[in-house]
C-alpha positions in Angstrom: 13.9 22.1 28.3 14.0 23.5 31.9 12.0 26.7 32.7 15.2 28.6 33.4 16.6 27.7 30.0 13.3 28.8 28.3 13.4 32.1 30.2 17.0 32.7 29.2 16.2 31.9 25.5 13.3 34.4 25.5 15.5 37.1 27.2 18.2 36.6 24.5 15.5 36.9 21.8 14.2 40.1 23.4 17.8 41.5 23.2 18.1 40.9 19.5 16.8 44.3 18.4 19.5 46.0 20.4 22.2 43.7 19.0 21.1 44.5 15.5 20.4 48.1 16.2 17.9 48.6 13.4 14.8 50.7 13.5 13.1 48.2 11.2 13.9 45.3 13.6 12.8 47.4 16.6 9.4 48.1 14.8 8.8 44.4 14.1 9.8 43.5 17.7 7.4 46.2 19.1 4.5 44.8 17.0 5.3 41.3 18.4 5.2 42.7 21.9 1.9 44.4 21.2 0.4 41.2 19.7 1.4 38.9 22.6 -1.2 40.1 25.2 -4.0 39.7 22.7 -2.7 36.2 21.8 -2.6 35.3 25.5 -6.2 36.6 25.9 -7.3 34.5 22.9 -5.4 31.6 24.5 -7.4 31.9 27.7 -10.7 31.7 25.8 -9.5 28.7 23.9 -8.7 27.0 27.2 -12.3 27.2 28.2 -13.3 25.8 24.8 -14.7 28.9 23.2 -13.2 30.6 20.1 -13.9 34.4 20.2 -13.8 36.6 17.2 -14.3 39.7 19.3 -10.6 40.4 20.1 -10.1 43.0 17.4 -13.2 44.9 18.6 -11.8 45.0 22.2 -8.4 46.0 20.9 -10.1 48.8 18.9 -12.1 50.0 22.0 -8.9 50.1 24.0 -7.1 52.0 21.2 -9.8 54.5 20.4 -10.7 54.9 24.1 -7.2 55.7 25.2 -6.6 58.0 22.2 -9.8 60.0 22.7 -9.2 60.4 26.4 -5.8 61.8 25.6 -6.9 64.0 22.7 -10.3 65.3 23.8 -10.0 65.3 27.6 -6.2 65.7 27.9 -6.0 62.7 30.2 -2.3 61.8 30.8 -1.4 58.8 28.6 -0.3 56.9 31.8 -4.0 57.0 32.9 -5.6 56.9 29.5 -4.0 53.6 28.5 -5.4 51.5 31.4 -8.7 53.5 31.2 -9.1 52.4 27.6 -8.4 48.8 28.5 -11.0 49.1 31.3 -13.6 50.2 28.8 -13.0 47.0 26.8 -13.2 44.9 30.0 -16.4 46.6 31.2 -18.1 46.0 27.8 -17.0 42.4 27.8 -18.4 41.9 31.3 -21.7 43.5 30.2 -22.2 41.4 27.1 -20.6 38.2 28.5 -23.6 36.9 30.3 -25.5 37.0 27.0 -22.8 35.9 24.6 -21.5 33.1 26.8 -24.8 31.3 27.0 -24.1 30.2 23.5 -21.4 27.7 22.5 -19.7 26.3 19.5 -20.0 27.8 16.0 -22.9 30.0 17.2 -20.7 31.7 19.7 -18.0 32.2 17.0 -20.6 33.8 14.7 -22.1 36.0 17.5 -18.7 37.4 18.5 -17.8 37.9 14.8 -21.1 39.9 14.3 -20.2 41.9 17.5 -16.8 42.7 16.1 -18.2 43.8 12.8 -20.7 46.1 14.5 -18.0 47.7 16.6 -15.9 48.2 13.5 -18.9 49.7 11.7 -19.3 52.2 14.5 -15.6 53.2 14.1 -16.3 53.7 10.4 -19.6 55.6 10.6 -19.2 57.8 13.7 -16.9 60.1 11.9 -17.3 63.0 14.4 -15.8 60.9 17.2 -13.7 58.2 15.6 -12.7 59.9 12.3 -14.3 57.2 10.2 -12.2 55.6 7.4 -10.1 58.8 7.3 -8.7 57.8 10.6 -8.1 59.4 14.0 -5.1 61.8 14.0 -3.3 63.8 16.6 -2.7 61.1 19.1 0.0 62.4 21.5 3.1 60.4 22.3 3.1 58.4 25.5 4.7 60.3 28.4 5.9 58.7 31.6 6.6 60.9 34.6 7.4 63.8 32.4 9.5 61.7 29.9 7.9 61.9 26.4 8.5 58.6 24.5 9.3 59.3 20.9 11.8 56.5 19.9 10.7 53.0 18.8 13.1 51.3 21.3 11.2 53.1 24.1 7.9 51.7 23.0 9.5 48.3 22.5 10.5 48.4 26.2 6.9 49.3 27.1 5.6 46.5 24.9 8.0 44.0 26.6 6.8 45.1 30.0 3.1 44.8 29.0 3.6 41.4 27.4 5.5 40.2 30.5 2.8 41.3 32.9 0.0 39.6 30.9 2.1 36.5 30.4 2.8 36.2 34.1 -0.9 36.7 34.9 -1.9 34.0 32.4 0.9 31.8 33.7 -0.3 32.3 37.3 -3.9 31.4 36.2 -2.5 28.3 34.4 -0.7 27.0 37.6 -3.6 27.8 40.0 -6.9 26.2 40.8 -8.5 28.7 38.4 -6.5 27.0 35.6 -7.9 23.7 36.6 -11.4 25.1 36.6 -10.9 26.6 33.1 -9.7 23.2 31.9 -12.7 21.4 33.4 -15.0 23.9 31.7 -13.6 22.7 28.4 -13.3 19.0 29.1 -16.3 18.3 31.4 -18.5 21.2 32.3 -21.1 19.0 34.0 -18.5 17.6 36.4 -17.2 21.1 37.0 -20.7 22.3 38.0 -21.2 19.1 40.1 -18.2 20.0 42.3 -19.6 23.5 42.9 -18.0 25.8 40.4 -20.0 28.6 38.8 -19.4 27.9 35.1 -20.9 31.0 33.8 -19.1 33.3 36.2 -15.7 31.8 35.3 -16.5 32.0 31.6 -17.3 35.7 32.0 -14.1 36.2 34.0 -12.1 34.6 31.2 -13.9 36.7 28.6 -13.3 39.9 30.6 -9.6 39.2 31.1 -9.2 38.6 27.4 -10.9 41.9 26.6 -8.6 43.7 29.1 -5.5 42.2 27.5 -6.7 43.2 24.0 -7.6 46.7 25.3 -4.1 47.2 26.8 -2.5 46.1 23.4 -4.8 48.6 21.6 -3.9 51.5 23.9 -0.2 50.9 23.4 -0.7 50.5 19.7 -2.5 53.9 19.5 0.2 55.8 21.3 3.0 54.0 19.3 1.5 54.4 15.8 -0.1 57.8 16.5 -2.9 57.1 14.0 -5.9 54.8 14.1 -8.0 53.4 11.3 -10.9 50.8 11.5 -8.9 48.6 9.1 -6.5 47.7 11.9 -9.2 46.1 13.9 -10.9 43.9 11.3 -11.4 40.2 10.7 -7.8 39.6 9.6 -6.6 40.2 13.1 -8.8 37.4 14.5 -7.3 35.0 11.9 -3.8 36.1 13.0 -4.6 35.4 16.6 -5.9 32.0 15.8 -2.9 31.1 13.7 -0.5 32.4 16.4 -2.2 30.1 19.0 -2.3 27.1 16.6 1.4 27.4 15.7 2.6 28.2 19.2 0.3 25.8 21.1 -3.0 26.3 22.9 -2.2 24.3 26.0 0.5 26.5 27.4 0.9 30.2 28.1 4.3 30.0 26.3 2.5 28.9 23.1 1.1 32.3 22.1 4.5 34.0 22.9 6.3 31.6 20.5 3.6 31.8 17.9 3.7 35.6 17.9 7.5 35.6 17.6 7.3 33.3 14.6 4.2 34.6 12.8 4.0 38.4 13.4 7.2 39.1 11.3 5.9 37.2 8.3 3.8 40.0 6.8 6.7 42.3 7.0 9.1 39.8 5.5 6.6 39.2 2.7 5.7 42.8 2.1 7.0 42.7 -1.5 4.9 39.5 -2.1 1.6 40.2 -0.4 -0.2 37.8 -2.6 1.7 35.0 -0.9 0.8 35.9 2.7 -2.4 33.9 2.9 -0.7 31.0 1.2 2.1 31.0 3.8 -0.5 31.2 6.6 -2.4 28.3 5.2 0.7 26.2 4.7 1.9 27.0 8.2 -1.4 25.9 9.7 -1.5 22.7 7.7 2.1 21.8 8.7 1.5 22.5 12.4 -2.0 20.9 12.6 -0.7 17.7 10.8 2.8 17.3 12.2 2.9 19.4 15.4 -0.7 19.4 16.6 0.2 20.8 20.1 2.3 23.6 18.7 5.9 24.7 19.2 5.5 24.9 23.0 5.0 21.1 23.1 8.4 20.5 21.6 10.1 22.7 24.2 8.2 21.5 27.2 7.9 17.8 26.2 10.5 16.5 28.8 8.6 18.3 31.6 5.3 16.9 30.4 6.7 13.4 30.3 7.9 13.7 33.8 
């Protein structure tokens, strides 16, 4: 399928909520749009051959950071949202040099422990984060005096955010940086031999993924209006892995397709929650056995063959 056809198909999918004109559909579409930047951040880490379980933590930092700036310091949401994402990025840049010296399953465990610690801070520091009772009173997002209260407005914001992060990852993918990231995964010794600073590029990828998660978290906070540590737990990491596995790791389009397919599942199975994990497991099995490169490989196969 040609890139123009893919673009038009995604645009048509994005218009579906307006065609159906349903608040429920708009909510699901907004959650898809919020999930896409995080899935793209996870995708970038997978490109360098490292599976991070810290994405929920960085999303939580972006969410709580943005919300607290707006509540406690009355920072305008237009500034609070990127500021919260910047907090996540700065923390990733600070811990990256330590974390990224470790690879494989030990890196996975380290980032998992980091995520659990951050979540525990959200739970136990009740004076700042509200603990398990949650953080209330988050103001609605306002843009140049316009207060966003309707779900379709947040959907538009989510689409814009998802498009910006997608274009950034796509630009990385098509640039020399993308080739460096691929070399870090496939042959790091060769990458170092030709002069690339492997650690610096790994930290850059880790920081970018944290920024993307922080942006998603900030938008989530202003959209939902309430934050709880439960939203940033281990399950979110599993969701991001499944989204990338189903959509495809080797293309920026993969996480987008994976999010479109997988995010609505919990909502569709709300009346049968006991089957959610079963559906996730079966989906992974089907895609890993029969479509190992994900949905994106089916769409982009002619181009790859060329």
